[in-house]
C-alpha positions as CSV (number, residue, x, y, z in Angstrom):
1,M,29.4,16.5,-19.7
2,R,26.6,16.8,-16.6
3,T,27.7,14.5,-13.7
4,P,24.5,12.3,-12.8
5,D,23.2,13.1,-9.1
6,R,24.2,10.8,-6.5
7,G,20.7,10.5,-4.9
8,V,18.7,9.5,-7.8
9,M,17.2,6.4,-7.7
10,K,17.4,5.0,-11.0
11,T,14.8,1.4,-11.0
12,T,11.6,0.1,-11.9
13,I,8.8,0.1,-9.1
14,S,5.7,-1.8,-9.1
15,G,2.9,-2.1,-7.0
16,V,0.9,-4.4,-4.1
17,V,-2.3,-3.4,-2.7
18,L,-3.1,-5.6,0.6
19,A,-6.4,-7.0,1.1
20,G,-5.3,-9.8,3.2
21,G,-6.8,-9.0,6.2
22,M,-9.7,-10.6,8.3
23,S,-11.8,-7.1,8.4
24,R,-12.8,-7.4,12.5
25,R,-14.0,-4.3,12.9
26,M,-16.5,-4.3,10.2
27,G,-18.7,-6.5,11.8
28,G,-18.4,-9.3,9.5
29,P,-18.8,-8.2,5.8
30,E,-15.6,-8.3,4.0
31,K,-14.2,-5.0,3.9
32,P,-12.9,-4.8,0.6
33,L,-15.4,-5.9,-1.6
34,M,-18.1,-3.3,0.3
35,M,-19.4,-1.4,-2.6
36,L,-18.3,1.9,-1.9
37,D,-19.3,5.2,-4.5
38,G,-20.9,1.9,-6.4
39,V,-17.5,-0.5,-6.9
40,P,-15.3,-2.4,-4.5
41,L,-13.5,-0.3,-1.4
42,I,-10.2,-2.2,-2.9
43,A,-10.8,-0.8,-6.1
44,H,-10.8,2.7,-5.6
45,A,-6.8,1.9,-3.7
46,A,-6.1,0.0,-7.1
47,A,-7.5,2.9,-9.6
48,R,-4.9,5.0,-7.2
49,L,-2.0,3.1,-7.3
50,R,-2.2,1.4,-10.9
51,P,-1.0,4.6,-12.4
52,Q,2.0,5.2,-10.4
53,V,3.6,1.8,-10.7
54,A,4.7,-0.3,-13.9
55,S,2.7,-3.2,-12.7
56,L,0.0,-4.2,-9.8
57,I,-0.5,-6.9,-7.7
58,L,-3.5,-7.7,-5.1
59,N,-2.2,-9.5,-1.8
60,A,-5.5,-11.4,-1.0
61,N,-5.9,-14.9,1.0
62,G,-9.2,-17.2,0.1
63,D,-10.7,-17.8,-3.3
64,P,-8.8,-15.3,-5.7
65,A,-12.2,-15.2,-8.0
66,R,-13.3,-12.8,-5.4
67,F,-11.5,-10.4,-7.0
68,A,-10.7,-12.2,-10.2
69,N,-12.6,-8.6,-12.0
70,L,-10.2,-6.2,-10.9
71,G,-7.9,-7.7,-13.5
72,H,-5.0,-8.0,-11.6
73,P,-2.8,-11.1,-10.0
74,I,-4.2,-12.2,-6.9
75,V,-1.0,-12.8,-4.5
76,P,-1.7,-14.8,-1.4
77,D,0.1,-14.9,2.2
78,E,2.7,-17.4,2.3
79,T,1.7,-18.6,5.7
80,A,-1.4,-20.0,6.9
81,D,-1.8,-18.4,10.0
82,R,-2.5,-14.4,8.9
83,P,-0.1,-12.5,10.3
84,G,-0.8,-9.3,9.4
85,P,0.5,-6.8,6.5
86,L,3.8,-7.9,7.0
87,A,3.2,-11.1,5.2
88,G,1.5,-9.2,2.4
89,V,4.3,-7.2,1.7
90,V,7.2,-10.5,1.8
91,A,5.0,-12.1,-0.1
92,A,4.6,-9.3,-3.0
93,L,8.4,-8.7,-2.7
94,H,9.0,-12.3,-3.0
95,W,6.9,-12.4,-6.1
96,F,8.1,-9.5,-8.1
97,A,11.5,-11.2,-7.3
98,R,10.0,-14.2,-8.8
99,H,8.4,-13.0,-12.0
100,E,9.4,-9.4,-12.9
101,P,13.2,-9.2,-12.1
102,N,13.0,-5.9,-13.1
103,V,11.5,-4.4,-10.3
104,E,13.4,-3.3,-7.7
105,A,11.0,-1.8,-5.0
106,V,7.3,-2.3,-4.4
107,A,5.0,0.4,-3.0
108,S,2.1,-1.0,-0.7
109,V,-1.1,0.7,0.2
110,P,-3.8,-1.1,2.3
111,A,-7.0,-1.8,0.3
112,D,-9.1,0.4,2.9
113,S,-7.2,3.6,2.1
114,P,-9.5,5.1,-0.7
115,L,-7.8,8.8,-1.1
116,V,-4.1,7.8,-1.5
117,P,-2.5,10.8,-3.3
118,M,-1.1,10.4,-7.5
119,D,2.1,11.3,-6.2
120,L,2.3,9.3,-3.4
121,V,5.0,6.7,-5.3
122,A,7.2,9.7,-7.0
123,R,7.8,11.1,-3.2
124,L,8.2,7.8,-1.8
125,R,11.1,7.0,-4.2
126,D,12.8,10.6,-3.8
127,G,12.3,10.0,-0.4
128,L,14.0,6.3,-0.8
129,A,16.7,8.0,-3.3
130,A,17.7,10.2,-0.8
131,S,18.5,7.9,1.7
132,P,20.8,5.0,0.6
133,G,20.9,3.2,4.1
134,A,17.1,2.6,4.0
135,K,15.3,-0.2,2.7
136,V,11.9,1.5,3.0
137,A,10.2,4.8,2.9
138,V,7.4,5.4,4.7
139,A,4.8,7.8,4.5
140,S,3.2,10.3,7.5
141,S,0.5,12.9,7.4
142,R,-0.8,14.5,10.8
143,A,2.4,13.1,12.6
144,Q,1.8,9.9,11.9
145,R,3.6,7.0,10.1
146,H,1.9,4.9,8.3
147,P,4.3,1.4,8.0
148,V,2.6,0.0,5.1
149,I,2.2,3.0,3.2
150,A,5.4,2.3,2.0
151,L,7.6,1.8,-0.8
152,W,10.3,-1.2,-0.1
153,R,13.7,-1.9,-1.6
154,L,13.0,-5.6,-2.9
155,D,16.1,-6.9,-0.6
156,A,13.9,-5.6,2.8
157,A,12.3,-9.2,2.4
158,H,14.5,-11.6,4.0
159,E,14.7,-9.3,7.2
160,I,10.9,-9.3,7.4
161,E,10.7,-13.0,6.3
162,A,13.2,-13.6,9.3
163,A,11.4,-11.8,11.5
164,L,7.6,-13.3,11.0
165,A,9.3,-16.5,11.5
166,R,10.4,-15.3,14.8
167,G,7.0,-13.9,15.7
168,E,7.5,-10.2,15.3
169,R,4.8,-8.7,13.5
170,K,4.6,-4.8,14.2
171,A,5.1,-2.9,11.4
172,H,6.5,0.0,13.1
173,A,9.0,-2.0,14.3
174,M,9.9,-3.6,11.1
175,I,10.4,0.0,9.6
176,D,12.2,1.3,12.3
177,R,14.8,-2.1,12.0
178,L,15.1,-1.3,7.8
179,G,16.4,2.5,9.0
180,A,13.0,3.9,7.6
181,V,13.0,7.2,6.0
182,T,9.5,9.3,6.4
183,V,7.9,11.1,3.6
184,P,5.3,13.9,5.6
185,F,2.2,14.3,3.3
186,S,-0.3,17.5,4.3
187,D,-4.1,16.9,4.1
188,I,-6.2,17.2,1.1
189,E,-9.1,19.9,0.7
190,I,-12.5,18.5,0.1
191,A,-15.5,20.5,0.0
192,G,-13.9,23.0,2.1
193,R,-12.9,20.3,4.6
194,S,-9.4,19.0,5.3
195,I,-8.9,15.0,5.3
196,D,-5.9,13.2,5.7
197,P,-5.1,11.1,2.4
198,F,-4.5,8.0,4.1
199,F,-8.2,8.0,5.4
200,N,-8.8,4.1,6.5
201,V,-12.3,2.5,6.4
202,N,-12.1,0.5,10.0
203,T,-15.2,0.3,11.2
204,P,-19.3,1.4,9.7
205,E,-19.0,4.9,11.0
206,D,-15.8,5.0,8.6
207,F,-17.5,3.4,5.6
208,A,-20.1,6.4,5.7
209,T,-17.3,9.2,6.0
210,A,-15.6,8.1,3.2
211,E,-19.1,8.1,0.9
212,N,-19.4,11.7,2.0
213,I,-16.0,12.3,1.1
214,L,-16.1,10.3,-2.2
215,S,-19.4,12.3,-3.3
216,R,-17.6,15.1,-3.2
217,H,-14.1,14.1,-4.2
218,T,-13.6,13.9,-7.9
219,A,-10.6,11.3,-8.2
220,P,-9.8,8.5,-11.0
221,R,-12.6,6.0,-11.6
222,A,-11.8,2.9,-9.8
223,P,-13.0,-0.4,-12.5
224,T,-16.1,-2.0,-11.6
Protein backbone atom coordinates (compact mmCIF):
# COMPACT_ATOMS: atom_id res chain seq x y z
CA MET A 1 0.00 0.00 0.00
CA ARG A 2 1.33 3.41 -0.98
CA THR A 3 2.23 5.71 1.91
CA PRO A 4 0.78 9.24 1.57
CA ASP A 5 3.34 11.93 0.76
CA ARG A 6 4.23 13.82 3.93
CA GLY A 7 4.40 17.16 2.22
CA VAL A 8 0.94 17.06 0.61
CA MET A 9 -1.39 19.71 2.02
CA LYS A 10 -4.92 18.30 2.30
CA THR A 11 -7.02 21.39 2.88
CA THR A 12 -10.00 23.45 1.78
CA ILE A 13 -8.94 26.81 0.38
CA SER A 14 -11.15 29.85 -0.03
CA GLY A 15 -10.29 33.34 -1.21
CA VAL A 16 -10.60 37.06 -0.64
CA VAL A 17 -10.21 40.01 -3.00
CA LEU A 18 -8.87 42.97 -1.02
CA ALA A 19 -10.59 46.26 -1.86
CA GLY A 20 -10.32 48.15 1.41
CA GLY A 21 -7.80 50.79 0.30
CA MET A 22 -8.28 54.52 -0.23
CA SER A 23 -7.25 54.74 -3.94
CA ARG A 24 -5.16 57.85 -3.20
CA ARG A 25 -2.93 57.60 -6.26
CA MET A 26 -5.86 57.45 -8.69
CA GLY A 27 -6.68 61.07 -7.92
CA GLY A 28 -10.15 60.56 -6.48
CA PRO A 29 -12.13 57.80 -8.24
CA GLU A 30 -12.84 54.65 -6.27
CA LYS A 31 -10.34 52.40 -7.96
CA PRO A 32 -11.99 48.96 -7.59
CA LEU A 33 -15.15 50.26 -9.32
CA MET A 34 -13.42 51.98 -12.23
CA MET A 35 -14.55 50.37 -15.49
CA LEU A 36 -11.82 48.40 -17.23
CA ASP A 37 -12.60 46.54 -20.45
CA GLY A 38 -16.30 47.06 -19.76
CA VAL A 39 -16.45 45.83 -16.14
CA PRO A 40 -15.23 47.08 -12.74
CA LEU A 41 -11.54 46.57 -12.06
CA ILE A 42 -12.29 44.40 -9.01
CA ALA A 43 -14.32 42.03 -11.17
CA HIS A 44 -11.21 41.01 -13.12
CA ALA A 45 -9.38 39.85 -9.98
CA ALA A 46 -12.54 38.11 -8.71
CA ALA A 47 -13.08 36.31 -12.02
CA ARG A 48 -9.54 34.95 -12.02
CA LEU A 49 -9.48 33.90 -8.35
CA ARG A 50 -12.99 32.42 -8.08
CA PRO A 51 -12.35 29.20 -10.12
CA GLN A 52 -9.31 28.45 -7.95
CA VAL A 53 -11.04 28.44 -4.55
CA ALA A 54 -13.98 26.81 -2.80
CA SER A 55 -15.66 30.15 -2.05
CA LEU A 56 -14.86 33.84 -2.41
CA ILE A 57 -15.48 37.00 -0.40
CA LEU A 58 -14.66 40.65 -1.02
CA ASN A 59 -13.02 42.81 1.63
CA ALA A 60 -14.39 46.33 1.27
CA ASN A 61 -15.31 49.20 3.56
CA GLY A 62 -18.21 51.62 3.33
CA ASP A 63 -21.57 50.87 1.74
CA PRO A 64 -21.54 47.18 0.65
CA ALA A 65 -24.24 47.85 -1.93
CA ARG A 66 -21.52 49.25 -4.22
CA PHE A 67 -20.30 45.70 -4.82
CA ALA A 68 -23.60 43.80 -4.61
CA ASN A 69 -23.76 43.02 -8.33
CA LEU A 70 -20.57 40.97 -8.06
CA GLY A 71 -22.46 38.32 -6.09
CA HIS A 72 -19.96 37.66 -3.27
CA PRO A 73 -20.22 38.34 0.47
CA ILE A 74 -18.78 41.73 1.46
CA VAL A 75 -16.59 41.68 4.59
CA PRO A 76 -15.31 45.00 6.01
CA ASP A 77 -12.21 45.61 8.09
CA GLU A 78 -12.69 45.01 11.80
CA THR A 79 -10.96 48.26 12.74
CA ALA A 80 -12.11 51.77 11.90
CA ASP A 81 -8.74 53.39 11.14
CA ARG A 82 -8.01 51.65 7.81
CA PRO A 83 -4.64 50.15 8.83
CA GLY A 84 -3.96 48.70 5.39
CA PRO A 85 -4.29 45.36 3.57
CA LEU A 86 -3.38 43.24 6.59
CA ALA A 87 -6.64 44.38 8.15
CA GLY A 88 -8.48 42.89 5.18
CA VAL A 89 -6.53 39.66 5.46
CA VAL A 90 -7.29 39.19 9.16
CA ALA A 91 -10.96 40.12 8.61
CA ALA A 92 -11.15 37.41 5.95
CA LEU A 93 -9.44 34.82 8.15
CA HIS A 94 -11.87 35.59 10.99
CA TRP A 95 -14.88 35.50 8.64
CA PHE A 96 -14.03 32.07 7.28
CA ALA A 97 -13.30 30.74 10.79
CA ARG A 98 -16.82 31.80 11.81
CA HIS A 99 -18.81 30.97 8.68
CA GLU A 100 -16.91 28.18 6.89
CA PRO A 101 -15.00 26.22 9.55
CA ASN A 102 -13.88 23.63 6.99
CA VAL A 103 -11.60 26.24 5.40
CA GLU A 104 -7.98 25.88 6.53
CA ALA A 105 -6.27 28.44 4.28
CA VAL A 106 -7.30 31.64 2.51
CA ALA A 107 -5.83 33.03 -0.72
CA SER A 108 -5.71 36.82 -1.01
CA VAL A 109 -5.28 39.06 -4.05
CA PRO A 110 -5.68 42.85 -4.32
CA ALA A 111 -8.56 44.26 -6.33
CA ASP A 112 -6.15 46.15 -8.60
CA SER A 113 -4.34 43.09 -10.00
CA PRO A 114 -6.33 42.02 -13.07
CA LEU A 115 -3.89 39.42 -14.43
CA VAL A 116 -3.28 37.04 -11.49
CA PRO A 117 -2.34 33.59 -12.86
CA MET A 118 -4.94 30.85 -13.06
CA ASP A 119 -2.51 28.48 -11.28
CA LEU A 120 -1.80 30.94 -8.46
CA VAL A 121 -3.59 29.05 -5.68
CA ALA A 122 -2.33 25.62 -6.73
CA ARG A 123 1.28 26.77 -6.72
CA LEU A 124 0.97 28.64 -3.43
CA ARG A 125 -0.69 25.57 -1.92
CA ASP A 126 2.21 23.38 -3.04
CA GLY A 127 4.69 25.87 -1.61
CA LEU A 128 2.92 25.94 1.73
CA ALA A 129 2.63 22.15 1.82
CA ALA A 130 6.39 21.85 1.31
CA SER A 131 7.06 24.24 4.21
CA PRO A 132 5.06 22.99 7.21
CA GLY A 133 6.64 25.62 9.49
CA ALA A 134 5.34 28.51 7.36
CA LYS A 135 1.99 30.16 7.97
CA VAL A 136 1.91 31.91 4.61
CA ALA A 137 3.08 31.31 1.04
CA VAL A 138 3.75 34.50 -0.94
CA ALA A 139 3.93 35.05 -4.68
CA SER A 140 6.90 36.81 -6.24
CA SER A 141 7.77 38.09 -9.70
CA ARG A 142 10.76 39.91 -11.12
CA ALA A 143 12.61 39.25 -7.83
CA GLN A 144 9.95 41.11 -5.84
CA ARG A 145 7.63 39.59 -3.25
CA HIS A 146 3.95 40.55 -3.25
CA PRO A 147 2.97 40.14 0.40
CA VAL A 148 -0.79 40.26 -0.05
CA ILE A 149 -0.84 37.94 -3.07
CA ALA A 150 -0.57 35.02 -0.75
CA LEU A 151 -2.05 31.93 0.84
CA TRP A 152 -2.57 32.23 4.61
CA ARG A 153 -3.14 29.43 7.08
CA LEU A 154 -6.09 30.33 9.31
CA ASP A 155 -3.92 30.21 12.42
CA ALA A 156 -1.98 33.24 11.13
CA ALA A 157 -4.89 35.44 12.22
CA HIS A 158 -3.81 35.80 15.85
CA GLU A 159 -0.32 37.09 15.00
CA ILE A 160 -1.63 39.53 12.39
CA GLU A 161 -4.28 40.85 14.76
CA ALA A 162 -1.75 41.29 17.57
CA ALA A 163 0.66 43.16 15.28
CA LEU A 164 -2.06 45.53 14.09
CA ALA A 165 -3.04 46.21 17.72
CA ARG A 166 0.59 47.25 18.34
CA GLY A 167 0.48 49.62 15.37
CA GLU A 168 2.63 47.34 13.17
CA ARG A 169 1.13 47.53 9.69
CA LYS A 170 3.93 46.60 7.28
CA ALA A 171 2.94 43.55 5.27
CA HIS A 172 6.56 42.61 4.44
CA ALA A 173 7.46 42.50 8.14
CA MET A 174 4.41 40.36 8.87
CA ILE A 175 5.10 37.72 6.26
CA ASP A 176 8.67 37.43 7.55
CA ARG A 177 7.32 36.95 11.08
CA LEU A 178 5.04 34.20 9.76
CA GLY A 179 7.97 32.34 8.17
CA ALA A 180 6.81 33.00 4.61
CA VAL A 181 7.75 30.67 1.79
CA THR A 182 8.20 32.51 -1.52
CA VAL A 183 6.80 31.07 -4.76
CA PRO A 184 8.23 32.68 -7.91
CA PHE A 185 6.16 33.31 -11.04
CA SER A 186 7.45 34.13 -14.52
CA ASP A 187 6.26 36.90 -16.81
CA ILE A 188 3.33 36.20 -19.12
CA GLU A 189 3.53 36.91 -22.84
CA ILE A 190 0.81 39.09 -24.37
CA ALA A 191 1.08 40.13 -28.02
CA GLY A 192 4.83 39.62 -27.95
CA ARG A 193 5.26 41.65 -24.77
CA SER A 194 6.47 40.34 -21.39
CA ILE A 195 4.08 41.36 -18.63
CA ASP A 196 4.42 40.96 -14.88
CA PRO A 197 1.50 38.66 -13.89
CA PHE A 198 1.07 40.76 -10.75
CA PHE A 199 0.95 44.09 -12.55
CA ASN A 200 -1.28 46.35 -10.47
CA VAL A 201 -3.21 49.49 -11.28
CA ASN A 202 -2.19 52.38 -9.02
CA THR A 203 -2.19 55.47 -11.24
CA PRO A 204 -4.10 56.76 -14.28
CA GLU A 205 -1.08 55.75 -16.38
CA ASP A 206 -1.29 52.20 -15.01
CA PHE A 207 -4.99 52.16 -15.87
CA ALA A 208 -4.25 53.06 -19.49
CA THR A 209 -1.62 50.31 -19.60
CA ALA A 210 -4.10 47.78 -18.20
CA GLU A 211 -6.66 48.72 -20.85
CA ASN A 212 -4.08 48.13 -23.55
CA ILE A 213 -3.03 44.78 -22.05
CA LEU A 214 -6.56 43.48 -21.61
CA SER A 215 -7.52 44.44 -25.13
CA ARG A 216 -4.88 41.95 -26.29
CA HIS A 217 -5.37 39.25 -23.66
CA THR A 218 -7.83 36.36 -23.70
CA ALA A 219 -8.87 35.78 -20.08
CA PRO A 220 -11.83 34.59 -17.99
CA ARG A 221 -14.61 37.09 -18.54
CA ALA A 222 -15.39 39.13 -15.48
CA PRO A 223 -19.09 39.36 -14.53
CA THR A 224 -20.95 42.58 -15.21
